[in-house]
N, C-alpha and C positions, 0 to 999 in steps of 0.2 A: 315925452310929457315928463311932469317931475316924479319928482320921491314921493308921490303925496301914502299916504295910511290911512286906508279905506272900511273905516268900521260900520258893520249893517245889522241890525237888529231885529228882533220879533215875533213873534207868537208862531207856535207852530201852523203850518200849512200857509205862510203868508208868501208862500215866494222866492223866503232867501235866498237857499240856494243858483234856484234858475236866474235868479237878476244879477245875481253875485258874480254866479262865475261868466257871466255875457260881460260885465262891466271890466271885469279881469281881462277879458279874451281884446277887451277893443285899447285898452289899455294895456293892450302886452303885460301887464303885471300878474305876480300869482298868487293864484286863488286857495284860500283854507278854510275847508268844511270844517266848524270845529264842531257842530252837529254830529259829523261820521265817525270825529274823535268819541263824546260819548254813549255813538250807539257804537262804538267795536267795544270800548270797556261790558259793556250789556252782552253784545255779545259772547265775549270771551267768558264772564260771568255764568252763561246757559250753557255755554259748553264744557263749564268744570263744573254745574250745580252748586253755583257756589253763590247763595241768596242773604249771607247776612253782611251788614254795612261794614264792617271791617275786614270780612273779604273781599267784597269788591273795591273798598281801598286798596287796600293790599296789588289788585290785578293792575287798577290803574297807576299803582306805584313802579312797578317792573313791564309792563307790556310795550312794545315796540311799535309804533302807528307811524306807517308810513303813507303819505297820499300822495299821488301825482296826478293832474291835470295834463288830461292828455284830447283831440279830440272834441273838446267840448264837453268829456265826462273826468268824472273823478275816479281815482282807483285806489282804493284802501286795499292796503297789506298790511298783515294783525301778525307779531310776530312771525315774518316769513311765509306767511300763506297767505294768499289774494282773498279777501271778504269780501269784495265791492260789492255787489248780488245780495249776500247773505244777511249784511248788517241792513237791508232794508224789507228785511219778514216782517208781518204784522207780528210774529212774537218778540220782538225788537223792539218793535216800538211801543210795546204796551212796557214793556222793563226798562225802557230808555227815563223815561219821567222820573221812577222811581235811583236810577244809579244819578243821574243829574241832582239830586237833592243831598245827597251825598258831599260833605262839605270836604273830607279829604280828598276825593276824587277830583273834583274842579281844584282844588288848590295844585295837586298834581298836574293837571292837563293843563293851567294858565302858565305853569313855567314852561312847557312845551309851546305852549300856543305865541307868547309870547317872544321866545327865540325865537320861531316861523316869522314871525315880522319885524326883527329888529334890523333887518336892513333895507325896509321899506318897500315901497311897490309892491303894497299887497291890499286884496280885499279881503279881509274876514270876517267873516258873517257865525251868528249866534243869537245868544241872548243877555248877553252880560259884557258884551265884546267893549261899546264906548263908554259904559259904566266903570268897568270892574279890567277888564284886563287889557286893553289897552285906551284908557281915562286922557290920551293926549292926539289922539286921533287928528289927524287934517280933518276928515270928512266923518260924517256922524249922522246913518240914515236908522230912525224906526220904521219900519215898513210894516205893513200890516193889512188884514182884511177881513171883511166882515165872517164870523162864524160860520156864516152857510157858503158863503164863495168860498171858503180854506176847506173844507170838508168835500163840497165837492170835485177841486181840484184834487184834495189826495186820494176821494174812489176813483175820478178817473185813473190817475197814476195805479193803484192797484189793479183797477178792472184790467186793464191793460196789459200786467203784465202776468194775470191766469187769476188772480184769488180771487176770494168769493165772497168781498164784504159789504156788510150793513149797513148804508149810508145814512140812518139814522141812530146806529151807535157809533157809526164813524164820528160822528159827529157829537155825540155825548161825552165821546174816549178825548174828542179834540179839545172840548171846552173843562174839562176835567185836567188835562194838561197845563191850560192855559190858569185854571185855577193856583196848582200846583205850581207851575212855575212865577210866579208873581208875588204866592204869599210861601217861599225856601225863605228861608234866614239868613242864607248865606248866597249873597250878587243875586237877588230877586232880578224878575224882567222887570222893568221898570227902562219908559226913555227917557236917556239921557237929558238934562237940561241945555245942551248948548246943538241933542240932534235936532237934525228934519223930521218932519212927521210925513209920513208917505202911506196914502188909500191905497190901494190898489183892487179894492172890490171894482173898480169898474175900469179897472186901464187892462192894457193888454202890456205882455211883458214888454216888448219893444217900446211904450211908452214909459213906464218904469225905467226902466234902460236909458233910454235919453233925460228922462228927470234927474238921474245921478251924476250922469257923463257932465254935463249940464253946469251942475253944480262945482263940478271938478275945475269945469273951463273958470269957471266966477272963482271958485279959489283962488288958481293960476295968476289971473288975470288984476287980483286983489293984491297978492304977495309984493 
């Protein structure tokens, strides 16, 4: 496979991480979950009880985040400590939206993200990858789904992990996160002009994966 850089953006619960992981696996590429990086900062801030923007930015400037993709899972180490499950709790999910609004946090993580992608053969997902982090990516996807579908997916995921979650509240939380992501001043969630829009409301994971792989094949054949 060619040395492509693939950027997948979209709102919370759209299935970006799941789809991106499988695409990376099929291509034998490196998968980079930028959402996990913001969650890592949020988790660290909660651990330290630091909630002021300047304190959270200082955490982002100093944090050591290691992402390892093995056997279909992304493992996250924060300052040498495994936090793979810890960063996926509802508490972190509630705080990460606020952390992502802080411009200096995004600037510090941007440096790490670009460094991770500099050798190519990567699939990176997030909310500002095609527009801000990797504006020259070879393939750009804006992957989304209805709020109802996204909330249902997230609800099932949390229930499977043993959390008691109210579906309507979860749906409201996702809508609130969408609003914050789209309206933030620095690097908001928006579809890049040259991104392919992919609505997964009625698509299976495999169908979404196949569509992205088809775009990769087309890109290679056009070169």
